[in-house]
C-alpha positions as CSV (number, residue, x, y, z in Angstrom):
1,M,-48.3,-4.8,63.7
2,T,-46.7,-3.0,66.2
3,T,-47.2,0.8,67.1
4,A,-45.5,3.1,69.0
5,P,-47.1,4.6,72.5
6,F,-49.7,6.5,71.9
7,Q,-49.1,10.4,72.6
8,R,-51.1,13.3,71.8
9,A,-50.1,15.7,69.3
10,R,-50.1,19.1,71.2
11,S,-48.4,21.6,69.1
12,P,-49.7,23.0,65.5
13,Q,-46.7,21.1,64.4
14,Q,-47.5,17.7,65.5
15,Q,-51.0,17.8,64.9
16,E,-50.4,18.9,61.0
17,Q,-47.9,16.3,60.9
18,R,-49.7,13.7,62.3
19,R,-52.7,15.0,59.2
20,A,-49.8,14.7,56.7
21,A,-49.4,10.8,58.2
22,I,-52.4,10.1,57.6
23,L,-53.0,11.4,53.4
24,A,-49.7,9.9,53.0
25,T,-51.2,6.5,54.2
26,A,-54.3,7.1,52.5
27,R,-52.8,7.8,49.3
28,D,-50.5,4.4,49.1
29,M,-53.2,2.3,50.4
30,L,-55.6,4.4,47.2
31,G,-52.6,3.2,44.4
32,R,-53.3,-0.1,45.7
33,Q,-57.0,-0.6,46.1
34,P,-59.9,1.2,45.4
35,P,-61.8,3.6,48.3
36,A,-64.7,1.2,48.9
37,G,-61.8,-1.2,49.5
38,I,-59.9,0.6,52.3
39,S,-61.7,1.3,56.0
40,L,-61.5,3.7,58.7
41,R,-60.0,0.8,60.9
42,E,-57.4,0.0,58.4
43,L,-56.7,3.3,57.6
44,S,-55.8,3.6,61.3
45,R,-54.1,0.5,61.8
46,Q,-51.5,1.6,58.7
47,V,-51.1,5.1,60.2
48,G,-50.4,3.1,63.8
49,L,-52.7,5.2,65.6
50,S,-56.3,4.2,67.0
51,K,-59.8,5.1,65.0
52,S,-60.5,7.3,67.5
53,N,-57.5,9.2,67.1
54,V,-57.6,9.2,63.3
55,V,-61.2,11.0,64.0
56,R,-59.9,13.8,65.5
57,Y,-58.5,14.8,62.3
58,F,-60.8,13.2,59.8
59,P,-64.4,12.3,61.0
60,T,-65.0,9.8,58.3
61,R,-62.9,7.7,55.6
62,E,-65.0,9.7,53.2
63,A,-63.4,13.1,54.4
64,V,-59.6,11.5,54.5
65,F,-60.7,10.3,50.5
66,L,-61.4,14.2,50.2
67,A,-58.7,15.6,51.4
68,V,-56.3,13.4,48.8
69,L,-58.5,14.4,46.2
70,T,-58.0,18.4,46.9
71,G,-54.5,18.0,47.1
72,D,-54.2,15.6,44.0
73,W,-56.2,18.9,42.3
74,D,-54.0,20.8,43.4
75,A,-50.7,18.5,41.8
76,W,-52.9,18.3,38.5
77,L,-53.9,22.5,37.8
78,T,-49.7,22.8,38.3
79,A,-49.5,20.1,35.7
80,V,-52.1,22.2,33.4
81,Q,-50.6,25.2,34.1
82,A,-47.4,23.7,32.4
83,A,-48.8,21.8,29.6
84,L,-50.8,25.1,28.2
85,P,-49.7,27.2,25.4
86,G,-49.2,30.4,25.7
87,P,-51.9,33.4,24.6
88,G,-52.6,33.3,21.3
89,G,-50.8,29.9,20.8
90,P,-51.4,27.5,18.0
91,G,-54.3,25.4,19.0
92,G,-56.6,27.5,20.1
93,E,-59.7,25.5,22.2
94,E,-58.7,21.7,21.2
95,A,-55.3,22.3,22.3
96,V,-56.9,23.6,25.6
97,A,-58.7,20.8,25.8
98,A,-55.9,18.1,25.0
99,A,-53.8,19.6,27.8
100,I,-56.7,19.0,30.1
101,A,-57.6,15.3,28.8
102,Q,-53.9,14.7,28.6
103,T,-52.9,15.8,31.6
104,L,-56.0,14.5,33.5
105,A,-55.3,10.6,32.0
106,G,-51.9,10.8,34.0
107,Q,-53.7,11.2,37.5
108,E,-55.8,8.2,37.8
109,R,-56.2,8.2,41.5
110,F,-57.4,11.9,41.2
111,C,-60.1,11.0,38.1
112,A,-61.4,7.9,40.2
113,L,-61.8,9.7,43.1
114,L,-63.7,12.6,41.2
115,A,-66.0,10.1,39.5
116,D,-66.4,8.8,43.1
117,C,-67.4,12.4,44.5
118,Q,-71.1,13.3,44.3
119,A,-72.2,9.1,44.1
120,V,-69.6,8.0,47.0
121,L,-67.4,10.3,48.9
122,E,-70.0,13.6,50.0
123,R,-72.8,11.0,51.3
124,N,-70.7,10.3,54.5
125,V,-69.3,13.6,56.1
126,P,-70.7,16.2,58.1
127,A,-72.0,19.3,56.4
128,A,-68.4,21.5,58.0
129,T,-66.4,19.1,55.9
130,A,-68.8,19.0,53.1
131,R,-68.7,22.7,53.1
132,E,-64.9,22.8,53.3
133,F,-64.5,20.3,50.3
134,K,-67.2,22.6,48.2
135,T,-65.1,25.5,49.3
136,A,-62.0,24.2,48.3
137,A,-63.3,22.7,44.9
138,L,-65.0,26.5,44.2
139,A,-61.1,28.0,44.3
140,R,-59.6,25.0,42.3
141,L,-62.7,25.2,39.2
142,S,-62.0,29.2,39.4
143,R,-57.9,28.0,39.5
144,L,-58.6,26.6,35.7
145,A,-61.3,29.2,34.7
146,G,-57.9,31.7,34.8
147,L,-55.8,29.0,33.0
148,T,-58.2,28.8,30.2
149,R,-58.9,32.7,29.7
150,S,-55.2,33.0,30.3
151,V,-55.1,31.2,26.5
152,L,-58.8,31.9,25.4
153,P,-59.0,36.0,26.7
154,Q,-62.0,36.0,24.5
155,L,-63.7,34.0,27.1
156,S,-65.5,36.1,29.8
157,E,-65.2,35.3,33.9
158,Q,-68.8,33.4,33.4
159,E,-67.8,31.5,30.2
160,A,-64.1,29.9,31.7
161,A,-66.2,29.4,35.2
162,E,-68.8,27.5,33.0
163,F,-66.2,25.4,31.2
164,A,-64.8,24.3,33.9
165,G,-67.3,23.3,36.0
166,I,-68.6,21.2,32.5
167,T,-65.1,19.8,32.6
168,W,-65.4,18.5,36.0
169,A,-68.5,16.2,35.3
170,L,-67.7,15.1,31.9
171,T,-64.1,14.3,33.6
172,A,-66.3,12.3,36.2
173,G,-68.4,10.9,33.6
174,A,-66.3,9.4,31.5
175,W,-63.2,8.0,33.5
176,P,-65.3,4.9,35.4
177,M,-66.9,4.4,31.2
178,A,-63.1,4.4,30.4
179,H,-62.2,1.7,33.4
180,P,-64.8,-1.0,33.6
181,P,-64.7,-3.9,35.9
182,A,-62.5,-6.6,34.3
183,A,-66.1,-8.2,33.6
184,V,-67.1,-5.2,31.5
185,T,-63.7,-5.0,29.8
186,A,-63.6,-8.5,28.9
187,I,-67.2,-8.2,27.2
188,L,-66.5,-4.6,25.8
189,A,-63.3,-6.4,24.1
190,E,-65.6,-8.2,21.7
191,P,-66.6,-6.6,18.6
192,E,-70.0,-6.2,18.9
193,F,-69.4,-4.4,21.7
194,A,-66.6,-2.0,20.0
195,P,-68.8,1.1,20.1
196,L,-69.7,1.4,23.8
197,R,-65.6,1.7,24.8
198,V,-64.3,4.7,25.4
199,D,-61.1,6.0,25.1
200,F,-60.6,8.7,27.9
201,T,-58.2,11.0,25.9
202,A,-59.6,11.1,23.1
203,A,-63.3,11.8,24.1
204,L,-62.3,13.9,26.9
205,T,-60.3,15.8,24.1
206,R,-63.0,16.0,21.9
207,A,-66.1,17.1,24.0
208,L,-64.2,19.9,25.5
209,T,-63.1,21.0,22.3
210,L,-66.5,21.4,21.6
211,V,-68.0,22.7,24.2
212,L,-64.9,25.8,24.1
213,T,-65.5,25.9,21.0
214,G,-68.9,27.1,21.3
215,L,-68.0,29.4,24.6
216,T,-65.8,31.5,22.1
217,R,-68.4,31.4,19.5
218,R,-70.7,32.9,21.7
219,A,-68.4,35.3,23.1
């Protein structure tokens, strides 16, 4: 791969363009392979920058993936907002749960990164990057809580926030169970292992419905 001579991005606009190029390349690579298979060196090569220059924007490859995750989170929340029924609409708790689960099922990269977040991505970033991500996560959980309350206003802010956090935890747990490695998938295809198969959308809809039903009854 031949790259153009290196030029330092000096203006804020140039720096933002370079940051956007790094994230766009990471999104493309994540569409073809899991995070574990992507090195910072290879990512830098694909962008057309030196590794040391990429580090000016993201200190580790995990920091890049957290930034991708944050952007995907926004895209998913927009999809949730469009899928939710109006206030007092039909379905209540189950409609909210189904809208969340169905939109998540269509966001494969987001769910995979969310599943890797605590165990992998957050373990190789400096404190400043971790703080930045956690601040972003709080804002997006707050938005999900607000969307939930727009349909179920009987929930308090605290209860809606609790539900948003549970949604994150359940998604992170259910996604890898529903998308195991090829060898495990072949084993689960055998009849005796049928009870261990997980349908992501169905399981998450059921679990979130139960959580919401419990919270609204308590409210």
